[in-house]
C-alpha positions in Angstrom: -194.1 38.2 203.2 -191.3 40.3 201.7 -190.1 43.3 203.7 -188.2 45.9 201.7 -186.1 48.5 203.4 -186.3 51.7 201.3 -183.6 54.3 202.1 -181.7 57.1 200.5 -180.5 60.6 201.2 -182.7 63.6 201.9 -184.9 64.7 199.0 -183.7 61.7 196.9 -187.2 60.7 196.1 -187.9 58.0 198.7 -191.5 59.2 199.3 -192.3 59.2 195.6 -191.1 55.6 195.4 -192.9 54.4 198.5 -196.1 56.1 197.2 -195.9 54.2 193.9 -195.2 50.9 195.7 -198.2 51.6 197.9 -200.4 52.2 194.9 -199.3 48.8 193.7 -200.3 47.0 196.8 -197.4 47.3 199.3 -198.0 48.4 202.8 -195.7 51.2 203.8 -194.3 51.9 207.3 -192.9 55.4 207.4 -190.1 55.7 209.9 -190.5 59.5 210.1 -194.1 59.0 211.2 -192.9 56.5 213.9 -190.5 59.2 215.0 -193.4 61.7 215.3 -195.2 59.1 217.5 -192.1 58.8 219.7 -191.8 62.6 220.0 -195.3 63.1 221.6 -195.2 65.0 224.8 -194.4 63.2 228.1 -193.3 60.0 226.3 -189.9 58.6 227.5 -188.3 59.8 224.3 -189.7 63.3 224.6 -188.3 63.5 228.2 -184.9 62.3 227.2 -184.6 64.6 224.1 -185.7 67.6 226.1 -183.3 66.8 228.9 -180.5 66.5 226.3 -181.2 69.5 224.1 -183.1 71.8 226.4 -186.6 73.3 226.6 -185.8 75.8 223.8 -186.6 73.1 221.3 -190.2 73.0 222.5 -193.0 75.0 220.8 -195.6 77.0 222.8 -197.7 73.8 223.2 -194.9 71.8 224.7 -194.2 69.7 221.5 -190.8 69.2 220.2 -190.3 71.7 217.3 -188.6 69.4 214.8 -187.2 72.3 212.8 -185.5 73.8 215.8 -184.1 70.4 216.8 -182.9 69.8 213.1 -181.0 73.1 213.2 -179.1 71.9 216.2 -178.3 68.4 215.1 -177.6 68.9 211.4 -174.8 71.5 212.3 -173.2 69.4 215.1 -172.3 65.7 214.4 -172.0 64.9 218.1 -175.5 66.3 218.7 -176.9 64.2 215.9 -175.2 61.1 217.4 -176.8 61.8 220.8 -180.2 62.2 219.2 -179.9 59.0 217.2 -178.8 57.1 220.3 -182.0 58.1 222.0 -184.4 57.5 219.2 -183.2 54.6 217.1 -183.5 51.8 219.7 -187.0 52.9 220.6 -188.1 53.3 217.0 -186.6 49.9 216.2 -188.9 48.3 218.7 -192.0 50.1 217.4 -191.1 49.2 213.7 -190.5 45.6 214.7 -193.9 45.4 216.3 -195.6 46.9 213.2 -193.9 44.4 210.9 -195.0 41.5 213.0 -198.5 42.8 213.1 -198.5 42.9 209.2 -197.1 39.4 209.0 -199.9 38.2 211.2 -202.3 39.8 208.6 -200.6 37.9 205.8 -199.6 41.0 203.9 -197.5 40.2 200.8 -195.1 43.2 200.6 -194.1 45.6 203.3 -192.0 48.7 202.6 -190.1 50.2 205.6 -189.2 53.7 204.4 -186.4 54.8 206.6 -183.7 57.4 205.9 -181.4 55.9 208.4 -182.1 52.3 207.8 -178.4 51.4 207.4 -177.0 53.9 209.9 -179.4 52.7 212.6 -178.5 49.1 211.9 -182.2 48.2 211.0 -181.3 46.0 208.1 -182.0 42.9 210.0 -185.7 44.0 210.0 -185.9 43.7 206.2 -185.3 41.1 203.4 -184.1 43.5 200.8 -182.5 47.0 200.9 -183.5 49.5 198.2 -181.6 52.7 197.9 -182.9 55.7 196.0 -180.1 58.0 194.7 -180.2 61.4 193.1 -177.6 63.9 191.9 -176.7 66.5 194.5 -177.7 69.4 192.3 -181.2 67.9 192.0 -181.4 67.4 195.8 -180.4 71.0 196.5 -182.9 72.2 193.9 -185.7 70.2 195.5 -184.8 71.3 199.1 -184.6 75.0 198.1 -187.7 75.1 195.8 -190.0 72.7 197.6 -188.9 72.9 201.2 -187.9 76.6 201.4 -184.3 75.7 202.5 -181.4 78.0 201.9 -178.6 76.5 199.9 -176.5 76.6 203.1 -179.1 74.6 205.0 -179.5 72.1 202.1 -175.8 71.5 202.0 -175.7 71.1 205.8 -178.3 68.4 205.6 -176.6 66.6 202.8 -173.1 66.8 204.4 -174.5 65.4 207.6 -175.6 62.2 205.9 -174.0 59.0 204.8 -173.1 59.4 201.1 -175.3 57.7 198.4 -172.2 55.7 197.3 -171.8 54.3 200.8 -175.5 53.5 201.2 -175.4 51.7 197.8 -172.8 49.2 199.2 -175.7 47.7 201.2 -178.2 47.8 198.4 -180.0 44.9 196.8 -181.6 47.4 194.4 -180.4 50.9 193.5 -183.0 53.2 192.0 -181.5 56.2 190.1 -183.9 59.2 190.4 -182.1 61.5 188.0 -185.0 62.6 185.8 -188.7 63.1 186.1 -191.4 61.2 187.9 -192.5 59.4 184.7 -189.0 58.0 184.3 -188.9 57.0 187.9 -192.2 55.2 187.6 -190.9 53.3 184.5 -187.8 52.1 186.4 -189.8 51.2 189.5 -192.4 49.2 187.5 -189.7 47.0 186.0 -188.2 46.4 189.5 -191.7 45.7 190.9 -192.5 43.2 188.1 -189.3 41.3 188.8 -190.0 41.3 192.5 -193.5 40.0 192.1 -192.3 37.4 189.6 -189.6 36.1 192.0 -192.2 35.9 194.8 -194.3 33.6 192.6 -197.0 36.1 191.9 
């Protein structure tokens, strides 16, 4: 089994890439969804996050409002560090368990889509690191037009992250998402063929 760690900055195109890989037979573990599981009310993570950031981050149903929490942590590097120190070790254990379960099922290719794969020091969970990069102007455009962010909010998210050039230092594969989906698919098809060929498929 090959485990690919797929990462990149916000709105770089990670989900588009993982979606294509899933169509071609890979099994995708989405770290954001793992985070959602960990945020469920009355879990250990939920209690610690609420104790750290206050009940004002909760919605009317007692769930953590991720947009409220994001507004706090993406404007305050120390707050982001506190949140990550709570969530990353817990999520690591969940992801590790999911990978081992897929290994037991003899799955060929697993993709761990994780925005903070490198920062959280999860690279030991994967065999290869793939980094999706996109021009900042494209990222801002996507965040504003698709997510409804203001330009200020978009830039705050971008500036809170590790740069693409820094992430790329850890990459076995860098995927340039600087055009349309058709172009991205062509690049990815070539990478996928080489991966399957090297795996003996």
